[in-house]
C-alpha positions in Angstrom: 55.5 172.8 55.5 59.2 171.9 55.4 60.6 169.1 53.4 62.0 166.1 55.4 65.8 165.7 55.2 67.8 162.7 56.2 70.1 163.3 59.1 72.4 160.3 58.3 73.9 158.6 55.3 72.1 155.8 53.6 73.6 152.4 54.6 75.1 150.2 52.1 72.9 147.3 50.9 73.4 143.9 52.6 75.2 141.3 50.6 73.5 137.9 50.3 73.8 134.8 48.3 70.9 135.4 46.0 71.3 132.2 44.1 71.0 130.1 47.3 68.0 132.1 48.5 66.1 131.6 45.2 67.2 127.9 45.0 65.9 127.2 48.5 62.6 128.9 47.8 62.1 127.1 44.5 62.9 123.7 46.2 60.3 124.5 48.9 57.6 125.2 46.3 58.5 122.1 44.4 58.5 119.9 47.6 55.0 121.3 48.4 53.8 120.5 44.9 55.1 116.9 45.2 53.8 116.5 48.7 50.3 117.5 47.7 50.2 115.6 44.4 49.1 112.3 45.9 46.1 114.0 47.4 44.9 115.5 44.1 41.6 113.7 44.2 40.7 115.1 47.7 41.8 118.6 46.7 39.7 118.4 43.5 36.6 117.0 45.3 36.8 119.9 47.8 37.5 122.6 45.3 41.1 123.2 46.4 43.0 121.8 43.4 44.3 125.3 42.8 46.6 124.9 45.8 48.6 122.2 44.0 48.9 124.3 40.8 49.9 127.4 42.9 52.8 125.3 44.2 53.8 124.3 40.7 53.6 127.9 39.5 55.8 129.0 42.5 58.4 126.4 41.5 58.3 127.4 37.8 58.6 131.1 38.7 61.5 130.1 41.0 63.3 128.5 38.0 62.8 131.8 36.1 64.1 133.7 39.2 67.1 131.4 39.4 68.0 132.0 35.7 67.5 135.8 36.3 69.6 136.0 39.4 72.5 134.0 37.9 72.5 136.2 34.9 72.4 139.3 37.1 75.3 138.1 39.2 77.3 137.3 36.1 76.7 140.7 34.7 77.7 142.4 38.0 80.9 140.4 38.0 81.7 141.4 34.5 81.0 145.0 35.2 83.1 145.1 38.4 86.0 143.1 37.0 89.2 145.0 36.7 90.3 145.7 33.2 93.2 143.7 31.7 95.1 146.7 30.4 
């Protein structure tokens, strides 16, 4: 059995605005949390209260992701910055 070998070069990764992507996702999770909060009683009565807490967890994880992506971007800019000497 022969080993598979690529016949073309690997493409460069696509550039994206990571901070905006994470920010929008976090805002969506938080909006879903706020939108469901007034109906907590109904969700609780029907055993679906976890839906609300899942949205809150998504928003909190999004805040962590925002912190991480901003730090990563800052580190990449520092690493790729031209030296002053």
